[in-house]
CHARMM-style PDB file with segment names, atoms N, HN, CA, C and O in Angstrom:
ATOM      1  N   UNK     1      92.131 102.311 114.773  1.00  0.00      PROA
ATOM      2  CA  UNK     1      92.806 102.565 113.516  1.00  0.00      PROA
ATOM      3  C   UNK     1      92.277 103.876 112.959  1.00  0.00      PROA
ATOM      4  O   UNK     1      91.071 104.122 112.963  1.00  0.00      PROA
ATOM      5  N   UNK     2      93.183 104.712 112.481  1.00  0.00      PROA
ATOM      6  HN  UNK     2      94.163 104.512 112.477  1.00  0.00      PROA
ATOM      7  CA  UNK     2      92.763 105.993 111.908  1.00  0.00      PROA
ATOM      8  C   UNK     2      92.614 105.863 110.394  1.00  0.00      PROA
ATOM      9  O   UNK     2      93.297 105.058 109.760  1.00  0.00      PROA
ATOM     10  N   UNK     3      91.729 106.650 109.831  1.00  0.00      PROA
ATOM     11  HN  UNK     3      91.174 107.304 110.346  1.00  0.00      PROA
ATOM     12  CA  UNK     3      91.519 106.678 108.388  1.00  0.00      PROA
ATOM     13  C   UNK     3      91.840 108.070 107.881  1.00  0.00      PROA
ATOM     14  O   UNK     3      91.385 109.067 108.442  1.00  0.00      PROA
ATOM     15  N   UNK     4      92.635 108.133 106.806  1.00  0.00      PROA
ATOM     16  HN  UNK     4      93.005 107.324 106.350  1.00  0.00      PROA
ATOM     17  CA  UNK     4      92.994 109.416 106.195  1.00  0.00      PROA
ATOM     18  C   UNK     4      92.690 109.356 104.715  1.00  0.00      PROA
ATOM     19  O   UNK     4      92.936 108.340 104.065  1.00  0.00      PROA
ATOM     20  N   UNK     5      92.155 110.440 104.179  1.00  0.00      PROA
ATOM     21  HN  UNK     5      91.955 111.266 104.707  1.00  0.00      PROA
ATOM     22  CA  UNK     5      91.927 110.558 102.738  1.00  0.00      PROA
ATOM     23  C   UNK     5      93.030 111.426 102.155  1.00  0.00      PROA
ATOM     24  O   UNK     5      93.323 112.509 102.663  1.00  0.00      PROA
ATOM     25  N   UNK     6      93.637 110.933 101.080  1.00  0.00      PROA
ATOM     26  HN  UNK     6      93.399 110.054 100.667  1.00  0.00      PROA
ATOM     27  CA  UNK     6      94.749 111.634 100.443  1.00  0.00      PROA
ATOM     28  C   UNK     6      94.533 111.601  98.937  1.00  0.00      PROA
ATOM     29  O   UNK     6      94.261 110.545  98.367  1.00  0.00      PROA
ATOM     30  N   UNK     7      94.653 112.756  98.295  1.00  0.00      PROA
ATOM     31  HN  UNK     7      94.874 113.614  98.758  1.00  0.00      PROA
ATOM     32  CA  UNK     7      94.547 112.818  96.846  1.00  0.00      PROA
ATOM     33  C   UNK     7      95.732 112.127  96.186  1.00  0.00      PROA
ATOM     34  O   UNK     7      96.831 112.095  96.741  1.00  0.00      PROA
ATOM     35  N   UNK     8      95.505 111.576  95.003  1.00  0.00      PROA
ATOM     36  HN  UNK     8      94.613 111.602  94.552  1.00  0.00      PROA
ATOM     37  CA  UNK     8      96.551 110.847  94.278  1.00  0.00      PROA
ATOM     38  C   UNK     8      97.788 111.720  94.060  1.00  0.00      PROA
ATOM     39  O   UNK     8      98.911 111.262  94.270  1.00  0.00      PROA
ATOM     40  N   UNK     9      97.595 112.957  93.646  1.00  0.00      PROA
ATOM     41  HN  UNK     9      96.683 113.330  93.475  1.00  0.00      PROA
ATOM     42  CA  UNK     9      98.747 113.833  93.386  1.00  0.00      PROA
ATOM     43  C   UNK     9      99.571 114.044  94.654  1.00  0.00      PROA
ATOM     44  O   UNK     9     100.800 113.999  94.608  1.00  0.00      PROA
ATOM     45  N   UNK    10      98.911 114.270  95.773  1.00  0.00      PROA
ATOM     46  HN  UNK    10      97.913 114.306  95.810  1.00  0.00      PROA
ATOM     47  CA  UNK    10      99.608 114.433  97.047  1.00  0.00      PROA
ATOM     48  C   UNK    10     100.279 113.125  97.453  1.00  0.00      PROA
ATOM     49  O   UNK    10     101.392 113.137  97.979  1.00  0.00      PROA
ATOM     50  N   UNK    11      99.617 112.010  97.214  1.00  0.00      PROA
ATOM     51  HN  UNK    11      98.713 112.001  96.786  1.00  0.00      PROA
ATOM     52  CA  UNK    11     100.158 110.698  97.583  1.00  0.00      PROA
ATOM     53  C   UNK    11     101.457 110.410  96.825  1.00  0.00      PROA
ATOM     54  O   UNK    11     102.370 109.799  97.379  1.00  0.00      PROA
ATOM     55  N   UNK    12     101.547 110.837  95.582  1.00  0.00      PROA
ATOM     56  HN  UNK    12     100.806 111.333  95.131  1.00  0.00      PROA
ATOM     57  CA  UNK    12     102.771 110.629  94.798  1.00  0.00      PROA
ATOM     58  C   UNK    12     103.963 111.295  95.476  1.00  0.00      PROA
ATOM     59  O   UNK    12     105.067 110.750  95.475  1.00  0.00      PROA
ATOM     60  N   UNK    13     103.747 112.438  96.038  1.00  0.00      PROA
ATOM     61  HN  UNK    13     102.850 112.881  96.040  1.00  0.00      PROA
ATOM     62  CA  UNK    13     104.821 113.189  96.688  1.00  0.00      PROA
ATOM     63  C   UNK    13     105.161 112.628  98.058  1.00  0.00      PROA
ATOM     64  O   UNK    13     106.276 112.813  98.547  1.00  0.00      PROA
ATOM     65  N   UNK    14     104.199 111.938  98.688  1.00  0.00      PROA
ATOM     66  HN  UNK    14     103.293 111.788  98.291  1.00  0.00      PROA
ATOM     67  CA  UNK    14     104.355 111.521 100.086  1.00  0.00      PROA
ATOM     68  C   UNK    14     104.250 110.008 100.280  1.00  0.00      PROA
ATOM     69  O   UNK    14     103.941 109.546 101.378  1.00  0.00      PROA
ATOM     70  N   UNK    15     104.506 109.231  99.219  1.00  0.00      PROA
ATOM     71  HN  UNK    15     104.757 109.606  98.327  1.00  0.00      PROA
ATOM     72  CA  UNK    15     104.279 107.788  99.291  1.00  0.00      PROA
ATOM     73  C   UNK    15     105.014 107.139 100.457  1.00  0.00      PROA
ATOM     74  O   UNK    15     104.433 106.328 101.179  1.00  0.00      PROA
ATOM     75  N   UNK    16     106.273 107.481 100.648  1.00  0.00      PROA
ATOM     76  HN  UNK    16     106.745 108.139 100.062  1.00  0.00      PROA
ATOM     77  CA  UNK    16     107.037 106.891 101.753  1.00  0.00      PROA
ATOM     78  C   UNK    16     106.382 107.133 103.102  1.00  0.00      PROA
ATOM     79  O   UNK    16     106.292 106.223 103.927  1.00  0.00      PROA
ATOM     80  N   UNK    17     105.924 108.359 103.328  1.00  0.00      PROA
ATOM     81  HN  UNK    17     105.996 109.098 102.659  1.00  0.00      PROA
ATOM     82  CA  UNK    17     105.258 108.687 104.591  1.00  0.00      PROA
ATOM     83  C   UNK    17     103.941 107.933 104.734  1.00  0.00      PROA
ATOM     84  O   UNK    17     103.589 107.491 105.828  1.00  0.00      PROA
ATOM     85  N   UNK    18     103.215 107.788 103.632  1.00  0.00      PROA
ATOM     86  HN  UNK    18     103.501 108.146 102.743  1.00  0.00      PROA
ATOM     87  CA  UNK    18     101.929 107.082 103.678  1.00  0.00      PROA
ATOM     88  C   UNK    18     102.129 105.589 103.959  1.00  0.00      PROA
ATOM     89  O   UNK    18     101.350 104.983 104.695  1.00  0.00      PROA
ATOM     90  N   UNK    19     103.164 105.008 103.376  1.00  0.00      PROA
ATOM     91  HN  UNK    19     103.796 105.500 102.778  1.00  0.00      PROA
ATOM     92  CA  UNK    19     103.464 103.595 103.641  1.00  0.00      PROA
ATOM     93  C   UNK    19     103.838 103.410 105.109  1.00  0.00      PROA
ATOM     94  O   UNK    19     103.404 102.449 105.745  1.00  0.00      PROA
ATOM     95  N   UNK    20     104.627 104.313 105.640  1.00  0.00      PROA
ATOM     96  HN  UNK    20     104.979 105.094 105.124  1.00  0.00      PROA
ATOM     97  CA  UNK    20     104.988 104.235 107.059  1.00  0.00      PROA
ATOM     98  C   UNK    20     103.741 104.329 107.930  1.00  0.00      PROA
ATOM     99  O   UNK    20     103.600 103.579 108.896  1.00  0.00      PROA
ATOM    100  N   UNK    21     102.841 105.240 107.594  1.00  0.00      PROA
ATOM    101  HN  UNK    21     102.956 105.849 106.810  1.00  0.00      PROA
ATOM    102  CA  UNK    21     101.600 105.373 108.362  1.00  0.00      PROA
ATOM    103  C   UNK    21     100.785 104.089 108.286  1.00  0.00      PROA
ATOM    104  O   UNK    21     100.218 103.655 109.288  1.00  0.00      PROA
ATOM    105  N   UNK    22     100.721 103.476 107.103  1.00  0.00      PROA
ATOM    106  HN  UNK    22     101.182 103.828 106.288  1.00  0.00      PROA
ATOM    107  CA  UNK    22      99.985 102.212 106.956  1.00  0.00      PROA
ATOM    108  C   UNK    22     100.632 101.119 107.798  1.00  0.00      PROA
ATOM    109  O   UNK    22      99.931 100.337 108.440  1.00  0.00      PROA
ATOM    110  N   UNK    23     101.959 101.057 107.801  1.00  0.00      PROA
ATOM    111  HN  UNK    23     102.528 101.692 107.279  1.00  0.00      PROA
ATOM    112  CA  UNK    23     102.658 100.066 108.624  1.00  0.00      PROA
ATOM    113  C   UNK    23     102.311 100.234 110.097  1.00  0.00      PROA
ATOM    114  O   UNK    23     102.299  99.260 110.850  1.00  0.00      PROA
ATOM    115  N   UNK    24     102.030 101.450 110.505  1.00  0.00      PROA
ATOM    116  HN  UNK    24     102.039 102.242 109.894  1.00  0.00      PROA
ATOM    117  CA  UNK    24     101.712 101.739 111.900  1.00  0.00      PROA
ATOM    118  C   UNK    24     100.220 101.606 112.187  1.00  0.00      PROA
ATOM    119  O   UNK    24      99.769 101.905 113.293  1.00  0.00      PROA
ATOM    120  N   UNK    25      99.450 101.156 111.187  1.00  0.00      PROA
ATOM    121  HN  UNK    25      99.816 100.913 110.289  1.00  0.00      PROA
ATOM    122  CA  UNK    25      98.046 100.866 111.428  1.00  0.00      PROA
ATOM    123  C   UNK    25      97.049 101.818 110.806  1.00  0.00      PROA
ATOM    124  O   UNK    25      95.843 101.604 110.933  1.00  0.00      PROA
ATOM    125  N   UNK    26      97.514 102.872 110.133  1.00  0.00      PROA
ATOM    126  HN  UNK    26      98.494 103.046 110.030  1.00  0.00      PROA
ATOM    127  CA  UNK    26      96.580 103.810 109.507  1.00  0.00      PROA
ATOM    128  C   UNK    26      95.943 103.183 108.273  1.00  0.00      PROA
ATOM    129  O   UNK    26      96.562 102.368 107.590  1.00  0.00      PROA
ATOM    130  N   UNK    27      94.731 103.562 108.001  1.00  0.00      PROA
ATOM    131  HN  UNK    27      94.228 104.225 108.556  1.00  0.00      PROA
ATOM    132  CA  UNK    27      93.993 103.157 106.810  1.00  0.00      PROA
ATOM    133  C   UNK    27      93.965 104.388 105.904  1.00  0.00      PROA
ATOM    134  O   UNK    27      93.317 105.383 106.232  1.00  0.00      PROA
ATOM    135  N   UNK    28      94.662 104.329 104.767  1.00  0.00      PROA
ATOM    136  HN  UNK    28      95.188 103.521 104.500  1.00  0.00      PROA
ATOM    137  CA  UNK    28      94.786 105.472 103.878  1.00  0.00      PROA
ATOM    138  C   UNK    28      93.871 105.258 102.679  1.00  0.00      PROA
ATOM    139  O   UNK    28      93.999 104.260 101.970  1.00  0.00      PROA
ATOM    140  N   UNK    29      92.955 106.183 102.452  1.00  0.00      PROA
ATOM    141  HN  UNK    29      92.851 106.993 103.028  1.00  0.00      PROA
ATOM    142  CA  UNK    29      92.072 106.140 101.297  1.00  0.00      PROA
ATOM    143  C   UNK    29      92.644 107.093 100.258  1.00  0.00      PROA
ATOM    144  O   UNK    29      92.802 108.285 100.523  1.00  0.00      PROA
ATOM    145  N   UNK    30      92.955 106.574  99.078  1.00  0.00      PROA
ATOM    146  HN  UNK    30      92.828 105.606  98.862  1.00  0.00      PROA
ATOM    147  CA  UNK    30      93.444 107.416  97.988  1.00  0.00      PROA
ATOM    148  C   UNK    30      92.250 107.895  97.179  1.00  0.00      PROA
ATOM    149  O   UNK    30      91.353 107.120  96.848  1.00  0.00      PROA
ATOM    150  N   UNK    31      92.256 109.185  96.866  1.00  0.00      PROA
ATOM    151  HN  UNK    31      92.985 109.814  97.135  1.00  0.00      PROA
ATOM    152  CA  UNK    31      91.129 109.768  96.138  1.00  0.00      PROA
ATOM    153  C   UNK    31      91.592 110.365  94.815  1.00  0.00      PROA
ATOM    154  O   UNK    31      92.733 110.806  94.676  1.00  0.00      PROA
ATOM    155  N   UNK    32      90.684 110.367  93.855  1.00  0.00      PROA
ATOM    156  HN  UNK    32      89.758 110.008  93.968  1.00  0.00      PROA
ATOM    157  CA  UNK    32      90.908 111.043  92.572  1.00  0.00      PROA
ATOM    158  C   UNK    32      89.675 111.908  92.341  1.00  0.00      PROA
ATOM    159  O   UNK    32      88.545 111.419  92.351  1.00  0.00      PROA
ATOM    160  N   UNK    33      89.907 113.183  92.137  1.00  0.00      PROA
ATOM    161  HN  UNK    33      90.825 113.581  92.130  1.00  0.00      PROA
ATOM    162  CA  UNK    33      88.805 114.144  91.977  1.00  0.00      PROA
ATOM    163  C   UNK    33      87.823 114.077  93.148  1.00  0.00      PROA
ATOM    164  O   UNK    33      86.613 114.223  92.974  1.00  0.00      PROA
ATOM    165  N   UNK    34      88.377 113.852  94.352  1.00  0.00      PROA
ATOM    166  HN  UNK    34      89.360 113.734  94.494  1.00  0.00      PROA
ATOM    167  CA  UNK    34      87.562 113.825  95.559  1.00  0.00      PROA
ATOM    168  C   UNK    34      86.823 112.530  95.820  1.00  0.00      PROA
ATOM    169  O   UNK    34      86.118 112.413  96.823  1.00  0.00      PROA
ATOM    170  N   UNK    35      86.970 111.552  94.934  1.00  0.00      PROA
ATOM    171  HN  UNK    35      87.542 111.647  94.120  1.00  0.00      PROA
ATOM    172  CA  UNK    35      86.260 110.279  95.105  1.00  0.00      PROA
ATOM    173  C   UNK    35      87.229 109.162  95.471  1.00  0.00      PROA
ATOM    174  O   UNK    35      88.300 109.058  94.873  1.00  0.00      PROA
ATOM    175  N   UNK    36      86.876 108.328  96.439  1.00  0.00      PROA
ATOM    176  HN  UNK    36      86.006 108.412  96.925  1.00  0.00      PROA
ATOM    177  CA  UNK    36      87.752 107.217  96.822  1.00  0.00      PROA
ATOM    178  C   UNK    36      87.971 106.257  95.655  1.00  0.00      PROA
ATOM    179  O   UNK    36      87.025 105.876  94.966  1.00  0.00      PROA
ATOM    180  N   UNK    37      89.247 105.865  95.438  1.00  0.00      PROA
ATOM    181  HN  UNK    37      90.016 106.175  95.997  1.00  0.00      PROA
ATOM    182  CA  UNK    37      89.565 104.942  94.350  1.00  0.00      PROA
ATOM    183  C   UNK    37      90.426 103.763  94.793  1.00  0.00      PROA
ATOM    184  O   UNK    37      90.464 102.741  94.107  1.00  0.00      PROA
ATOM    185  N   UNK    38      91.117 103.885  95.924  1.00  0.00      PROA
ATOM    186  HN  UNK    38      91.086 104.715  96.481  1.00  0.00      PROA
ATOM    187  CA  UNK    38      91.984 102.796  96.386  1.00  0.00      PROA
ATOM    188  C   UNK    38      92.231 102.957  97.879  1.00  0.00      PROA
ATOM    189  O   UNK    38      91.975 104.012  98.460  1.00  0.00      PROA
ATOM    190  N   UNK    39      92.729 101.898  98.479  1.00  0.00      PROA
ATOM    191  HN  UNK    39      92.937 101.041  98.007  1.00  0.00      PROA
ATOM    192  CA  UNK    39      93.003 101.918  99.919  1.00  0.00      PROA
ATOM    193  C   UNK    39      94.398 101.360 100.162  1.00  0.00      PROA
ATOM    194  O   UNK    39      94.790 100.364  99.554  1.00  0.00      PROA
ATOM    195  N   UNK    40      95.142 102.001 101.050  1.00  0.00      PROA
ATOM    196  HN  UNK    40      94.823 102.810 101.544  1.00  0.00      PROA
ATOM    197  CA  UNK    40      96.455 101.553 101.486  1.00  0.00      PROA
ATOM    198  C   UNK    40      96.303 101.137 102.940  1.00  0.00      PROA
ATOM    199  O   UNK    40      96.019 101.967 103.804  1.00  0.00      PROA
ATOM    200  N   UNK    41      96.494  99.853 103.207  1.00  0.00      PROA
ATOM    201  HN  UNK    41      96.725  99.179 102.505  1.00  0.00      PROA
ATOM    202  CA  UNK    41      96.312  99.320 104.557  1.00  0.00      PROA
ATOM    203  C   UNK    41      97.545  98.515 104.953  1.00  0.00      PROA
ATOM    204  O   UNK    41      98.342  98.153 104.086  1.00  0.00      PROA
ATOM    205  N   UNK    42      97.720  98.229 106.236  1.00  0.00      PROA
ATOM    206  HN  UNK    42      97.074  98.523 106.939  1.00  0.00      PROA
ATOM    207  CA  UNK    42      98.878  97.434 106.655  1.00  0.00      PROA
ATOM    208  C   UNK    42      98.827  96.032 106.049  1.00  0.00      PROA
ATOM    209  O   UNK    42      97.761  95.423 105.962  1.00  0.00      PROA
ATOM    210  N   UNK    43      99.978  95.531 105.634  1.00  0.00      PROA
ATOM    211  HN  UNK    43     100.845  96.026 105.704  1.00  0.00      PROA
ATOM    212  CA  UNK    43     100.079  94.181 105.095  1.00  0.00      PROA
ATOM    213  C   UNK    43     100.095  93.179 106.235  1.00  0.00      PROA
ATOM    214  O   UNK    43     100.778  93.375 107.241  1.00  0.00      PROA
ATOM    215  N   UNK    44      99.344  92.116 106.072  1.00  0.00      PROA
ATOM    216  HN  UNK    44      98.789  91.957 105.255  1.00  0.00      PROA
ATOM    217  CA  UNK    44      99.364  91.028 107.052  1.00  0.00      PROA
ATOM    218  C   UNK    44      99.775  89.757 106.341  1.00  0.00      PROA
ATOM    219  O   UNK    44      99.196  89.398 105.316  1.00  0.00      PROA
ATOM    220  N   UNK    45     100.756  89.086 106.872  1.00  0.00      PROA
ATOM    221  HN  UNK    45     101.226  89.377 107.705  1.00  0.00      PROA
ATOM    222  CA  UNK    45     101.227  87.827 106.321  1.00  0.00      PROA
ATOM    223  C   UNK    45     100.108  86.803 106.379  1.00  0.00      PROA
ATOM    224  O   UNK    45      99.483  86.641 107.427  1.00  0.00      PROA
ATOM    225  N   UNK    46      99.835  86.100 105.271  1.00  0.00      PROA
ATOM    226  HN  UNK    46     100.343  86.231 104.420  1.00  0.00      PROA
ATOM    227  CA  UNK    46      98.766  85.080 105.298  1.00  0.00      PROA
ATOM    228  C   UNK    46      99.097  83.974 106.301  1.00  0.00      PROA
ATOM    229  O   UNK    46     100.260  83.635 106.520  1.00  0.00      PROA
ATOM    230  N   UNK    47      98.055  83.429 106.895  1.00  0.00      PROA
ATOM    231  HN  UNK    47      97.110  83.704 106.718  1.00  0.00      PROA
ATOM    232  CA  UNK    47      98.259  82.330 107.838  1.00  0.00      PROA
ATOM    233  C   UNK    47      98.808  81.118 107.101  1.00  0.00      PROA
ATOM    234  O   UNK    47      98.382  80.820 105.985  1.00  0.00      PROA
ATOM    235  N   UNK    48      99.729  80.435 107.707  1.00  0.00      PROA
ATOM    236  HN  UNK    48     100.075  80.677 108.614  1.00  0.00      PROA
ATOM    237  CA  UNK    48     100.306  79.226 107.125  1.00  0.00      PROA
ATOM    238  C   UNK    48      99.256  78.114 107.197  1.00  0.00      PROA
ATOM    239  O   UNK    48      98.790  77.758 108.279  1.00  0.00      PROA
ATOM    240  N   UNK    49      98.897  77.579 106.046  1.00  0.00      PROA
ATOM    241  HN  UNK    49      99.275  77.869 105.167  1.00  0.00      PROA
ATOM    242  CA  UNK    49      97.838  76.580 106.003  1.00  0.00      PROA
ATOM    243  C   UNK    49      98.361  75.159 105.925  1.00  0.00      PROA
ATOM    244  O   UNK    49      97.646  74.278 105.448  1.00  0.00      PROA
ATOM    245  N   UNK    50      99.598  74.897 106.382  1.00  0.00      PROA
ATOM    246  HN  UNK    50     100.178  75.613 106.770  1.00  0.00      PROA
ATOM    247  CA  UNK    50     100.106  73.523 106.326  1.00  0.00      PROA
ATOM    248  C   UNK    50      99.681  72.721 107.517  1.00  0.00      PROA
ATOM    249  OT1 UNK    50     100.025  71.544 107.624  1.00  0.00      PROA
TER     250      UNK     50
END
């Protein structure tokens, strides 16, 4: 899995591309003023507990 750091301002312009990258397995770290503040990762459906 690859990890990419992206500034919030850049992420606003490229959200669709970042979501696609996350769907394909990328780990996207969102930064504000150069500091990590959030992570965009692929969604995994919770296991059915029935």
